[in-house]
Phi, psi and omega in degrees: 000157177241157179188185183237138179289122181269326182198150179219128172274107187294335180285317183261341179082004180275154181201182181228138178242136172265113181285158177296346178275001178092354180264161177251142183230137177269150174219157179244169181305326180292339181281342181281113187253038183217154174294150181089191183235152176290151179225151179300133179093350181290135177270126187232159173249136183204165174259156180242150171213106185057245181252024179248144173259127182239152177051059180283133175228139173291143177284126181302140177088358178248143181242153176293155181296318180207148178286145179294147181256167178290162178297152178297166185302324184290339187282346184276354176080002178240141184242131183291333179286324175295316179298319179294320178294319177298320179294323181288311185275325183235026186306310182298337179278349177077018182299325179296327178291319176297318179301324183270004177085011179262070187295321181302308180289334175295318178294319179299316179295320179297316179293318179298325184288356179278350178236157179295317179296322178293325177296327178295340177265314188286330179294308177298324178301315180293320179294321177295317176301315181301313180296319179300316180297319184290327182268349181287133176298149182306315183297315179296319178299316180296321180287320183288323184246037179288148176276133181248000000 
């Protein structure tokens, strides 16, 4: 049977196909039998078993309607305002860097803050980071500091 992919959860790989028979069928990552990933709008050929789509293959010569996009900014679990507050209050210690998963530069800031000369470097660095986080668009922040 043939149909069109209606939706795909990019985190779990599960999705729904609308068959040419008018019914909807669910599929899991193991059911996708082709290199690459399914995309919304892709026209596929598949076998059915009750309400499941099995052995899904894209139909040659058809393209998906649109490429899937990244998760919204809120989905990455990190908040740019929390990072900015950490940079403002605990900036020389590099806590904001640890919060964002940048452990290497966080350790460098922590070590620098142990000396007076190092504080002259780490304090402006933290203030620049704070300003950068506040002016950075949500989408760019989510992409740059995404959890992998």
